[in-house]
N, C-alpha and C positions, 0 to 999 in steps of 0.2 A: 134159454135167454144170454146175451151175452154181459161179459164184467164191462163196467164203466170203463177201465183200462183199454180194452178192444174198441170202444166206440169212440174216443175222443184221444187222439195224438197228442203227446205231449204239447210236440211242434206248433199246434193249431192254438193249446193254453197261451204258449209263450207269444204268438203271434195278437192274439188278440189281449193280452193282459194290459201293454203301454195304451190300448184305445179306451180304457175303463178309468173312471173319475179315480183320483188321487184317494179317497177315501176306502173305495170298493178296492181297488189294487192292493191297500195296503190289509184291509180283513182277509183278502182272499191268502198273501203270502202268509200272515199270521199263521194260516192250519200249518201242523207239521204233516199229516195226512196227505199224501197226492188227491185220493177220491176227494175229500173235503175240500182241498183246494180249485180243483177242477170245478167241482159242483158249486161253490161259490161264484164262481168266472158263470158258469154257464146260468146260473139263475138270474143274475144281471142280465146278459144277453136277451133271456127269453121276456124278461121282466121287460128291456127296451121295445123287442118285437112286438109283444104284446099290445104295450100302449100305444106304441105306432097305428097297430091295426084295430085296435077297439076305440083308441081317442084320438089319432090323428097327432099324439104327444111326441116331439124328436126329442127334443131336449127338456132335460126336467134335472132336478137336485133334490136326493132325498135329504132326509132328514129324521133325526127320532125322537119320539117321544119320553113322557117321564119315565116309563118303563120298558124303554127301546122299541117300540113300535115304531117301523116307520115308516114314512108318510110323503109326498110330493110339495114343499115347498110352493112352487108355483100354481099347484092344481087342489086346492084342499076339498074339492067334493069329487076328485077320483082317488079312488083306496085301493091298496093290491096287499098282498101278502104272499110271501115266498118259503121254500122249505127244500130240505135236501138231505138224503141219508144215503148209505153204501149202494144202493142198488138203484138212487132214481131223484129228478128234481122236480118239482110243481112249483108254478106261478098262478095265482087268481088276481087279475082286476076288474074293477067293478065301480059303477057311479053308486056304492054304498056300503059301508060297513063287512068287510070280509075277513075271514080267517083259512090260511090251509094248511095241513099236515101231512107229511108222509113218514111212517117208520115202518122199518125191515121188522120181518117177524122174527124175534128171538125167543129165547128159552123163559120160560114163566118164573119168577119168583114171588111168594108169598111176601119176602120183607118189602118188597117194592109196593105191591099191591094194596099192604095194608097200611101205606103212607101215604096214599093216593086215591084209594077206592072208598066211596061211601060204604055203610053197610048192606045196603041194596045190590050194590053191584057186588061186594064179597059174598054175599049169598050167590048171586049167578054165576061168579068163578068156581065156587065148592061144588058145582053139582055139572060144571061144563065138563066135559070129554076135548076139548079144543084149549085148554087155559090159555098159552100163549098166543091164540090168533083174538080170541075174546078180549084178553087184556089189551094186547096192542090196540083193536077196536075204540076201546073206552077209552086211550091214552089217546089217542089221535083225533077223538071226539072232543075231548078236554081242552088240548092242546087248540086247537082249531078255533073252539069257543074262546078263549082267551087272548088268542092271536086276533081275533077279531073285536075284543072289546079292550085290545088294548094294556091289557094285565099281564102278558104272557104267563109265565109259569110262576113268577110273584102272587098267582091269584091262589086262593084256599080250591085246592085240585078235591079235596074231598066233600067240597060244599055243591060240587057240582055231581049232579045226578045223571049219567047218561044215556039211563032207563026211560028217563022223562023226555029225551031229545029227539024225537024220530023225526023233526025237522035238519037234524042236519045231516047233510048226504054223505054217505061212504062209499069207496069201492075196496072192494076186497079183492085182491090179487097173489098170484102163489107164494113171492115171495115180500111182498108189504104190503101195506093198507094204506089209502088216502082218506082223510075228512075235509070237506068242506064245510064251510059255515057262514051264512049271511045273515044281514041286519034283516032282509023283508022277510026271513023266513019263521 
């Protein structure tokens, strides 16, 4: 697997940065980490391509709801969600509510798990031989669901039992996990 730095040269980001709307450009430049900054730019470009390909939308304005959920001002019936981490970017566009999340597989922490998992999930984690993967799977499911609802991580993570959410699509990869949640499920 290639590192993101190898796939996205700095000169490409420098060339496209001025083409982004001012709000997105400022958001990207607030990131101190190069990969996060580049991913912020890339997710916007992917969103632009996806909206054009799927809905023939060329121009749009992104605004934010109460808890920071982005939406398209001019297209209230078109929804999107974006996420990025060190090893990738994902974007979902749909004509229904949608949430997507991608997370790197990181070492497991009981302290974090106890703050965000319900009792049933903690029980599964106790039995798991791959706690790091299992926890990140649960986390991405929770985050994609809360992105869909518009609550973001302001929602009560413990109240969401991922063991009852078999309708959320999850893709597990070697170094990351992606979860997508839509209203229709």
